[in-house]
KOLTORMI-260472 format. One record per residue: residue number from 1; x, y, z of N, C-alpha, C in turn. Coordinates in steps of 0.02 Angstrom, whole numbers. Last residue first. Layout:
N
REC   pos      n_u      n_v      n_w     ca_u     ca_v     ca_w      c_u      c_v      c_w
REC   NUM        X        Y        Z        X        Y        Z        X        Y        Z
...
//
This chain:
236
REC   pos      n_u      n_v      n_w     ca_u     ca_v     ca_w      c_u      c_v      c_w
REC   236     -563      974    -1355     -514     1010    -1375     -526     1069    -1412
REC   235     -605      826    -1268     -630      899    -1297     -567      936    -1293
REC   234     -558      665    -1272     -543      728    -1256     -569      767    -1288
REC   233     -611      507    -1239     -617      549    -1294     -594      618    -1246
REC   232     -562      334    -1223     -566      405    -1182     -586      463    -1247
REC   231     -571      178    -1152     -566      215    -1207     -588      274    -1188
REC   230     -460       54    -1071     -516       93    -1090     -519      130    -1159
REC   229     -437     -109     -990     -435      -66    -1058     -491       -8    -1056
REC   228     -360     -173     -838     -419     -179     -905     -401     -138     -948
REC   227     -379     -241     -672     -340     -226     -730     -377     -224     -783
REC   226     -385     -221     -507     -414     -227     -570     -370     -207     -629
REC   225     -391     -299     -348     -353     -264     -386     -383     -286     -443
REC   224     -503     -247     -186     -498     -287     -269     -434     -264     -290
REC   223     -624     -277      -56     -552     -263      -93     -529     -283     -139
REC   222     -735     -341       -7     -740     -328      -83     -665     -280     -104
REC   221     -763     -447      119     -719     -403       92     -698     -405       34
REC   220     -892     -447      223     -889     -476      172     -812     -426      151
REC   219     -924     -505      412     -905     -451      364     -881     -481      287
REC   218    -1051     -540      518     -993     -547      490     -979     -493      437
REC   217    -1186     -633      610    -1154     -572      590    -1095     -584      574
REC   216    -1349     -717      634    -1266     -699      626    -1257     -642      611
REC   215    -1470     -680      664    -1441     -742      684    -1370     -733      677
REC   214    -1515     -509      721    -1480     -556      667    -1474     -616      707
REC   213    -1680     -451      757    -1614     -478      794    -1587     -529      738
REC   212    -1790     -428      722    -1774     -362      745    -1696     -390      772
REC   211    -1862     -533      654    -1822     -488      605    -1793     -417      644
REC   210    -1898     -668      660    -1859     -629      725    -1811     -579      685
REC   209    -1948     -755      557    -1975     -741      619    -1945     -712      684
REC   208    -1852     -721      452    -1912     -682      450    -1946     -680      520
REC   207    -1688     -693      507    -1740     -747      497    -1797     -702      507
REC   206    -1537     -638      445    -1603     -639      478    -1642     -689      451
REC   205    -1346     -596      445    -1422     -635      420    -1475     -646      478
REC   204    -1253     -448      414    -1306     -480      459    -1357     -533      430
REC   203    -1115     -360      396    -1160     -415      361    -1203     -451      419
REC   202    -1004     -231      310    -1025     -279      386    -1095     -307      361
REC   201     -891     -253      207     -960     -237      207     -972     -276      278
REC   200     -756     -171      158     -772     -203      200     -835     -195      216
REC   199     -656      -95       62     -714     -109       41     -745     -169       83
REC   198     -513      -46       82     -565      -24      124     -632      -54      105
REC   197     -440      -20      -68     -422      -29      -20     -488      -26       41
REC   196     -404      -52     -242     -469      -39     -195     -461      -57     -126
REC   195     -321      -11     -374     -318      -49     -309     -376       -6     -265
REC   194     -301      -48     -548     -331       -6     -481     -333      -48     -433
REC   193     -245        8     -703     -220      -39     -654     -257       -2     -606
REC   192     -241        7     -899     -264       49     -816     -267      -14     -777
REC   191     -216       83    -1043     -200       31     -995     -205       43     -936
REC   190     -325      160    -1166     -270      157    -1108     -265       84    -1062
REC   189     -352      274    -1315     -339      213    -1268     -302      194    -1228
REC   188     -406      422    -1375     -351      377    -1352     -390      302    -1306
REC   187     -448      545    -1474     -480      495    -1460     -409      455    -1441
REC   186     -401      693    -1509     -460      676    -1481     -469      615    -1428
REC   185     -301      654    -1622     -293      711    -1557     -343      701    -1501
REC   184     -305      473    -1602     -292      531    -1640     -283      597    -1590
REC   183     -237      384    -1517     -247      372    -1584     -266      423    -1626
REC   182     -121      380    -1363     -151      432    -1432     -182      403    -1500
REC   181     -128      310    -1251     -108      309    -1295     -161      343    -1364
REC   180     -122      329    -1077     -156      329    -1125     -103      328    -1184
REC   179     -101      221     -923      -56      247     -984      -99      259    -1036
REC   178     -109      234     -757     -119      188     -823      -91      233     -863
REC   177     -154      175     -585     -113      214     -635     -123      175     -693
REC   176     -247      226     -430     -249      192     -496     -176      203     -527
REC   175     -325      190     -270     -274      202     -306     -272      178     -371
REC   174     -445      230     -168     -449      191     -219     -375      237     -256
REC   173     -529      172      -11     -469      202      -36     -461      186     -117
REC   172     -709      165       24     -652      138       13     -589      191      -19
REC   171     -861      151      126     -823      201       95     -755      153       66
REC   170    -1012       74      111     -934       92      152     -913      118       94
REC   169    -1180      -12      193    -1130       14      122    -1059       43      162
REC   168    -1212     -163      250    -1211      -94      258    -1160      -70      199
REC   167    -1322     -304      202    -1257     -275      208    -1268     -198      225
REC   166    -1426     -426      267    -1430     -361      273    -1348     -333      257
REC   165    -1512     -568      206    -1468     -542      215    -1464     -456      223
REC   164    -1649     -691      261    -1620     -655      204    -1554     -612      234
REC   163    -1761     -806      255    -1692     -798      270    -1665     -732      217
REC   162    -1881     -827      189    -1877     -840      263    -1816     -812      304
REC   161    -1897     -813       44    -1924     -753       97    -1885     -760      177
REC   160    -1900     -944       18    -1948     -899        3    -1966     -849       43
REC   159    -1753     -976       43    -1825    -1008       67    -1898     -970       80
REC   158    -1638     -923       27    -1694     -876       57    -1736     -908       79
REC   157    -1570    -1025      -35    -1546    -1009       32    -1611     -960       53
REC   156    -1634    -1039     -170    -1629    -1104     -121    -1612    -1073      -43
REC   155    -1621     -917     -216    -1690     -928     -200    -1691     -983     -156
REC   154    -1493     -806     -150    -1520     -864     -216    -1586     -886     -174
REC   153    -1499     -631     -130    -1504     -699      -96    -1527     -752     -150
REC   152    -1398     -501     -160    -1456     -536     -177    -1454     -613     -167
REC   151    -1355     -373      -55    -1356     -442      -53    -1411     -470      -75
REC   150    -1261     -212      -68    -1325     -258      -67    -1307     -328      -75
REC   149    -1201      -52      -26    -1187     -124      -40    -1273     -155      -38
REC   148    -1137       89     -124    -1198       77     -108    -1189      -18     -107
REC   147     -984      180      -83    -1008      100     -119    -1092      101      -89
REC   146     -873      280     -134     -937      283     -106     -977      227     -123
REC   145     -699      289     -160     -757      258     -177     -819      260     -127
REC   144     -582      411     -180     -632      370     -132     -681      355     -163
REC   143     -409      417     -255     -484      450     -239     -516      414     -192
REC   142     -300      475     -357     -304      441     -300     -378      478     -280
REC   141     -201      403     -528     -264      426     -480     -263      417     -407
REC   140      -89      453     -654     -109      416     -585     -163      466     -545
REC   139      -33      409     -819      -69      455     -766      -78      416     -700
REC   138       73      435     -963       59      398     -890       11      455     -846
REC   137       38      432    -1133       39      493    -1065       20      448    -1019
REC   136      121      420    -1290      106      390    -1231      100      428    -1167
REC   135      158      491    -1401       86      467    -1412       74      436    -1328
REC   134      298      604    -1357      270      545    -1373      182      527    -1377
REC   133      318      717    -1280      310      725    -1350      299      652    -1381
REC   132      215      736    -1121      287      724    -1158      269      720    -1230
REC   131      137      738     -979      139      760    -1038      212      745    -1066
REC   130       91      652     -845      150      663     -848      145      682     -943
REC   129      -72      674     -744      -34      652     -793       39      691     -806
REC   128     -176      634     -600     -108      682     -635     -102      651     -685
REC   127     -327      671     -524     -279      646     -565     -228      670     -594
REC   126     -440      629     -386     -375      674     -413     -336      645     -454
REC   125     -596      559     -390     -536      554     -372     -494      626     -412
REC   124     -734      478     -330     -703      541     -345     -644      543     -334
REC   123     -846      346     -387     -766      351     -356     -764      429     -380
REC   122    -1022      286     -355     -954      333     -372     -901      337     -346
REC   121    -1057      111     -345    -1077      184     -331    -1000      230     -366
REC   120    -1098      -48     -276    -1084       -8     -346    -1105       76     -308
REC   119    -1056     -209     -215    -1060     -140     -211    -1067     -107     -278
REC   118    -1128     -382     -172    -1101     -331     -227    -1102     -244     -190
REC   117    -1155     -560     -149    -1146     -494     -123    -1110     -434     -166
REC   116    -1273     -664     -193    -1230     -618     -236    -1214     -553     -188
REC   115    -1286     -825     -113    -1310     -762     -155    -1253     -730     -175
REC   114    -1258     -951      -61    -1295     -914      -23    -1341     -856      -71
REC   113    -1211    -1099     -161    -1199    -1026     -157    -1255    -1004     -106
REC   112    -1148    -1244      -90    -1174    -1207     -131    -1180    -1126     -109
REC   111    -1081    -1312       24    -1149    -1340        1    -1178    -1293      -52
REC   110     -966    -1249       43     -974    -1309        9    -1032    -1336      -10
REC   109    -1023    -1069       13     -971    -1123       55     -991    -1182       17
REC   108    -1024     -902      -61    -1041     -980      -51     -997    -1006       -7
REC   107    -1071     -784     -155    -1042     -788      -71    -1059     -849      -69
REC   106     -985     -699     -294    -1037     -757     -270    -1023     -784     -194
REC   105     -983     -540     -297     -948     -584     -296    -1010     -637     -273
REC   104     -962     -369     -397     -989     -425     -363     -960     -483     -349
REC   103     -940     -194     -404     -917     -261     -392     -951     -323     -370
REC   102     -935      -60     -509     -967     -112     -480     -928     -164     -474
REC   101     -919      147     -522     -879       44     -512     -931       12     -490
REC   100     -880      283     -619     -942      227     -595     -908      149     -581
REC    99     -803      426     -579     -807      352     -623     -871      318     -589
REC    98     -752      597     -593     -769      546     -559     -790      489     -601
REC    97     -592      697     -563     -644      649     -599     -680      620     -560
REC    96     -482      829     -585     -523      795     -544     -566      754     -592
REC    95     -304      872     -622     -372      871     -635     -397      829     -585
REC    94     -141      919     -714     -181      909     -652     -262      912     -651
REC    93      -97      971     -817      -59      904     -792     -100      889     -735
REC    92     -142     1078     -862     -122     1031     -898     -126      967     -868
REC    91     -272     1116     -738     -217     1115     -766     -198     1073     -810
REC    90     -405     1057     -744     -399     1124     -723     -341     1159     -747
REC    89     -460      922     -820     -401      943     -819     -407     1036     -796
REC    88     -585      833     -783     -593      881     -800     -510      896     -767
REC    87     -679      657     -826     -630      699     -786     -624      774     -815
REC    86     -781      527     -807     -772      594     -830     -721      628     -799
REC    85     -845      355     -844     -794      400     -822     -794      484     -849
REC    84     -898      204     -819     -900      266     -871     -858      314     -829
REC    83     -906       57     -831     -851       84     -783     -843      160     -840
REC    82     -942      -49     -936     -995        7     -914     -951       32     -840
REC    81     -902     -121    -1040     -865      -66    -1034     -919      -19    -1010
REC    80     -908     -292     -995     -953     -257    -1028     -929     -174     -999
REC    79     -853     -410     -928     -821     -371     -958     -848     -310     -996
REC    78     -873     -446     -755     -924     -421     -804     -878     -366     -853
REC    77     -850     -585     -650     -824     -566     -694     -868     -528     -767
REC    76     -873     -606     -488     -914     -608     -529     -875     -561     -602
REC    75     -768     -680     -370     -788     -624     -423     -824     -635     -477
REC    74     -820     -771     -245     -802     -788     -316     -798     -735     -347
REC    73     -791     -822      -94     -799     -753     -117     -785     -764     -195
REC    72     -821     -937       49     -779     -920      -18     -821     -858      -45
REC    71     -886     -947      163     -802     -961      171     -769     -925      102
REC    70    -1022     -965      255     -995     -935      203     -927     -923      200
REC    69    -1077     -984      391    -1039    -1039      348    -1002    -1019      279
REC    68    -1071     -830      455    -1107     -900      461    -1059     -953      425
REC    67     -962     -737      351    -1018     -738      380    -1040     -798      373
REC    66     -830     -779      328     -854     -710      308     -910     -708      349
REC    65     -748     -868      471     -784     -860      392     -796     -787      384
REC    64     -706     -869      602     -665     -900      535     -684     -883      480
REC    63     -783     -790      679     -708     -773      684     -658     -810      623
REC    62     -901     -847      676     -900     -789      656     -826     -774      637
REC    61     -923    -1027      644     -909     -969      686     -887     -902      648
REC    60     -955    -1145      572    -1010    -1091      587     -989    -1049      638
REC    59     -839    -1191      450     -872    -1208      519     -907    -1148      524
REC    58     -753    -1168      350     -828    -1196      317     -873    -1210      398
REC    57     -652    -1119      367     -629    -1175      335     -716    -1209      338
REC    56     -571     -943      328     -604     -997      376     -603    -1059      334
REC    55     -592     -877      161     -588     -863      237     -612     -917      271
REC    54     -562     -814       -1     -580     -856       45     -565     -851      121
REC    53     -531     -700      -67     -582     -744      -83     -598     -793      -44
REC    52     -459     -557      -54     -463     -606       -6     -530     -644      -38
REC    51     -444     -465     -158     -393     -479     -113     -404     -531      -63
REC    50     -517     -519     -320     -527     -499     -262     -465     -513     -203
REC    49     -502     -443     -473     -458     -495     -421     -471     -487     -365
REC    48     -566     -396     -618     -566     -405     -541     -531     -473     -510
REC    47     -549     -327     -759     -540     -383     -727     -541     -366     -671
REC    46     -624     -193     -843     -590     -218     -803     -604     -267     -776
REC    45     -659      -71     -979     -677     -137     -957     -630     -151     -909
REC    44     -718      105     -954     -661       40     -961     -701      -23     -949
REC    43     -737      266    -1042     -770      211    -1009     -709      156    -1013
REC    42     -759      451    -1054     -718      385    -1073     -768      318    -1024
REC    41     -693      607    -1071     -757      563    -1047     -727      483    -1081
REC    40     -626      763    -1023     -629      702    -1047     -679      653    -1010
REC    39     -613      938    -1022     -653      903    -1022     -628      825    -1053
REC    38     -500     1027    -1077     -498      985    -1015     -533      943    -1002
REC    37     -609     1141    -1163     -534     1115    -1172     -532     1078    -1085
REC    36     -724     1187    -1194     -720     1115    -1169     -657     1090    -1165
REC    35     -715     1315    -1221     -724     1310    -1157     -738     1237    -1140
REC    34     -539     1310    -1297     -614     1323    -1301     -640     1310    -1232
REC    33     -381     1406    -1298     -412     1353    -1265     -489     1372    -1263
REC    32     -276     1494    -1333     -319     1464    -1390     -367     1402    -1365
REC    31     -230     1535    -1210     -264     1599    -1259     -312     1564    -1303
REC    30     -154     1415    -1167     -218     1441    -1128     -256     1489    -1175
REC    29      -30     1424    -1242      -83     1375    -1266     -158     1396    -1240
REC    28       31     1530    -1181       14     1551    -1240      -41     1498    -1270
REC    27       52     1469    -1052       -8     1531    -1064      -17     1541    -1117
REC    26      134     1351    -1081       65     1347    -1045       11     1414    -1066
REC    25      238     1430    -1102      209     1393    -1164      143     1370    -1146
REC    24      277     1490    -1006      261     1538    -1050      213     1510    -1093
REC    23      306     1393     -900      245     1429     -883      227     1460     -945
REC    22      368     1238     -878      359     1289     -939      302     1346     -945
REC    21      383     1202     -768      445     1220     -796      445     1252     -868
REC    20      262     1153     -721      292     1216     -687      337     1253     -724
REC    19      249     1034     -786      210     1092     -806      243     1168     -789
REC    18      348      965     -715      349      972     -788      317     1033     -814
REC    17      300      966     -574      351     1000     -608      367     1009     -672
REC    16      157      893     -614      167      965     -585      226     1003     -604
REC    15      213      771     -632      169      808     -691      183      881     -685
REC    14      297      737     -531      331      743     -601      282      785     -648
REC    13      179      743     -446      226      785     -433      260      791     -487
REC    12      123      617     -496       84      682     -504      122      739     -492
REC    11      213      502     -487      176      531     -550      154      592     -546
REC    10      222      505     -347      290      527     -383      248      549     -457
REC     9       93      473     -300      110      532     -274      180      550     -328
REC     8       93      342     -347       51      392     -370       76      463     -356
REC     7      214      292     -274      203      295     -352      152      354     -378
REC     6      148      293     -157      219      332     -171      227      340     -246
REC     5       52      228     -138       45      287     -119      101      314     -157
REC     4      116      100     -167       53      114     -197       61      202     -201
REC     3      203       81      -54      230       85     -124      184      118     -173
REC     2      114       59       23      139      117       48      178      132      -24
REC     1       43      -62       -2        0       -1        4       55       59      -10
//
């Protein structure tokens, strides 16, 4: 984690230093800017690897497993490019952005799946890039994810609604590194890597005959490392 922080900070500082070293060129370029200059929109497809996909041994103790007998989380892979994002560079090398994220996992034990646990919501981040004369532009992001959490019970486990899960929403730190490759002046593709830390969901298992008192409690860890491809359009 410390290494990821240092890497992200180094890229942003290098970008800022390069920008500061050319104040006159920046000022001249700014005179020709349109009102859209600095705005970028895009989307990504990301492969997700959970940082903790198993816990415990299947025994029904809170300390060993995620919750109850659930001891496995299998990330659901969705490669549709649905992780849309928009960012605005208020300096040539520094900007702010917002993106959509969604992560789901099959929550199971040796007897099968109890359902799908997941989170979705926005990520707000600071982004820095290193401008150079090549077609490649490295960048880094530091931000926070604000996740809405949910649990979709399987029909067999839910037993007609007699059993259900409640999970609490959470926030998480997001660090990312990537590199854009310019296809045209406005269009680029990028390689992207993301680390999410802190996406732990407190969970409770209820029976409908006693909805005011949880039968079991635990937590689901949806921290992940993701890598993928993106497509971006920059207004100029």
